[in-house]
N, C-alpha and C positions, 0 to 999 in steps of 0.2 A: 138658541136658534128655534124659531117657530117652524113647525112642519106644515107644508101645504102640498096637497096632492095635485099633480099636474095631469090634466086630462088629455094626454097625448102619448102616442107611442113613436112619434117621429124623433129619431135620435138627433137630428140637426136642430130642431126646435128646442128639444130638452137641453142641449148644450148651451144654446143662446139664452134661454130663460134662466138656467142655473147661474150663468156668469153674471147676469144682470141683477138677480135677486139676492145673491150672496151678501153684497154690501148692506142690504136692508135687514140682515139678520134673519132671513127666511131660507129654510132648507127645503128645496123642492123634492118631492118623492114622486117618481113616475108611476102612473096608475098601473102599469104592468107589474110592478113589484108588489102591488097590493091585490092582484087578481081581478082588477076591474075590467069588465068587457068593454070594448069600444061601443060608443053610442052611435045610433043612426044619425045621419046629417041630412034630413030630408028638405030643409028649408032653402029658400032662394037668397037669404041674406046671411052675411057673416055673423051678425049679432045673434040671430035666432039659433044658428048652429052652435056657436060658442056657449050660449046659455044652456042649451040642451046637454052639451058635453060636460059642462061644469056641474050641473045638477045630477047627472048620471054618476059622476065620480064621487060627489059628496054623499049621494044616497048609498052607494056601495061601501063607502069607507067610514062614514060618520065624521069626516074631517072637512075642513075648509078646502075648497077646490078652485083651481084656476084653469081656464080653458082658453085656447087661442084658436081662432078661425082666421085663416089668412090665405091670400092667393095673389095672383097677378091679374091685373085688369088692363086690357089692351084697348086703346082708343078706337082703332079701326075695326075692332070686333065687337063694338058696343059694350065693352066691359068684360067680355069673355076672356079667358075661361072662368074668372071670378071664383065663386064658391066651389066649383068643381076642378080647380087647378090641379090638385093631387091626382085626380082620376080623369083628366082631360082626354086621354087616349084610351080610357076604359080600364077594366080590371085584367090582370093584377096591376097595381100601381107601378108605374115605371117613369122615372125622370127622363130617361132617354127617349122613350116613345112620346111623352108629353111635349118635350122640346121639338122633336121632329114634326109633330102635328102643328105646333104653334108657328114654326118657321114656314111650313107649307101654307098655312092659312094666311100668312102675311106676304106671300110671294109677289103679289101684284099690288101691294099697298105702299103708297108713298109715306103715309103717316106711320111711323114706327114707335110713337109715344106710348108709354105704358107706365103703370105704377104698381108697386107692391102695396097691399093693404092688409092691415092686421087689426083685428078686434080681440081684446082680452076681456074676459068676464070672470070675476071672482065672486064666489058665493061662500058665505060663512057656514052655511048648512044647506041641505037639499031644498028646503022651502024658503030660503032667504027672499023676503019680499023686496029687498033693496040691494040687488047685486051691484058691485062696482064695475063700471064699464069704461074702458079706455081704448082709444083708436089711434092708429098711426098710418101715415101714407108716405111712400118713398118713390119719387118720380125718376124715370129713366127711359131707356129706349131698348127695343128688342133687336139684337144682332142676328145675322144669318149664320155666323160661325162662332162656336164656343171659345171662350178664353178664360184661363185660370183654373186652379185646382182646388180652391177652397169652396166652402158653402155647399149648397144642395139645391134640389129643385131646378128652378129656372136661372139660378145665379150665373152660370157661365155665359148666358145669352143676355143678361140684364146689364146694359151699359149705363154708366153714370157719368154724364157729360161734365158735371162739376168736378169730378175726381179724375176723369180720363181713363177709367178702368171699369171692368165688369165687377159685379158683386163677388164673383168667384176669384178675382185677382186681388181683392182686399184681404188684408190680414184679418183673421177672425176678431181680434181685439178692436180693430177699427170699425168693422161692420157692426159690432155690438154697441158702438157709440152712435151710429147714424142711421141704422136700418128702420124700417117700418115697425118692427117688433120692439126695437130699442126705444123709439118715440112713444109707443103705446105703453111700454113698461115704465118709462119715466113719468108718464101721466098717471099711471096706476099707483106709482110710489107716492105721488102727491096726494092722491085720494086716500091712501093708507095712512098718511100722516094725520089726516083729518078724521079718519074712521079706522083705527087700528084693528088688526085681526083679534 
């Protein structure tokens, strides 16, 4: 198994990434186990923030690093909360407060369409001039009332019309097959076949 540092301290993301990378012979190591400090995420785009996080983890460890920047983008809110999804309701981060703020922002909106978006960036070393970049998008709708006990973040409010359930009502194994992160990881896996670690 090849080791790859994951530039995230989000337990939910780490579980999803580990489950999807294992069949590729890649053993993800959370950056927290290696003493890597969290990188700032000052940019307005997912790809810039993911690249910054990946380079930070690679710089501190000397290892190849994978970063994910993802969030929920809501049509009626012009794509917000977007890159600030995890901190939408401010610090400290709180899924509950983020969801309350989102539901309140959509109170008078007819369009409940939204999508989860994930950008993955893999760097072989901190100054990698050709990072591997993969993206995934997962369409759904925002509900007013939470449903389901799985997942994290906005999952209890993120309804998937094609499945008739929220992301939090899906079994983790199913979510790991169809989510925005799963799509991005599958695309990354194809890139890794062409350009191995």
